[in-house]
Steps between C-alpha positions, in 0.01 A plus 500: 500500500781735572657421172177605321490820692863578402435429147188713502681783673783491238244511215320787666825683556609461136151591366525826701837560348374433143216745573748766616702457190181538292422811677840633437472405134162670478639810664783522252261464208285785639810712541583459139156555378424817696853642481559595872875486517528842652298388783718198548827703515329720757379207698851359495643823630229516772573130582870571535427791738241308696742212545785726624249674742352154632849373551617813686185496730543136561869533596411814715234296691741217544775707641260678728357181626852347555578781734175492675532118566871536615395771735230274645747207523295293254639309199384654168353221262638615167351196305151566615544872430591422147208262453269765644615791304535299175137379525382851550723625206360232269138613573590846443681433181203309363269790551758735335508248207129527448524886534750486210267289290210726555717804398599304187137434420416862563766597260378251235150625539617858459693411187218317347249780574731778422248756606455555881320846468165305446335451836353167390836371395659624827235346705534158319880516552464561871245231539731259302798593719313463816363156364851386416638594840229316664556194274873528602405503866278200467778328314731587776263362761456175313877469454566549869239256580647230270858594632377432851390147412868395435610322823797710583310813448243385749763440756640847434168665532419315825840597631453864412156492645619365834826696517406825320782761529665338788857424410620311798626158469246230415282349779426126524164556333664694204769238449225233479330695232832515298574139561163364436 
């Protein structure tokens, strides 16, 4: 029975990877069709700045917490800090990714219509952008829900739910979660 579960989980994992590859391919086709390369270069620039800021803020928080824990005589758990902060960074990055997609779609709609002086065209454009942002948010929720059904991610989420932002050494209960 466990062998069947293992095979099914592998099939599901590779199916999800195939769907992600298909989504990327579909996105590349849309980029070529709607000619949104300018938006892509802007997004790349924003992503570089965003990554530098996230790394800087993460490092500042780590240094601050190391000093606080040293002052209190506690041992700082760097491994858990990295797990905790990277999980949050991944979530934020997915939201930013969907914002990029909505900006690209807005640019594509703007290029197709060509005229934004018309109130009807502007209204339709705004409605479509809101619709695509909502679709991106729903896709993000579905992806996160699917992501949590992978065994090690469930363990990580359970650990974060119990430990939250406490970066002390692991307790027995937290070690049991990691070892289960």
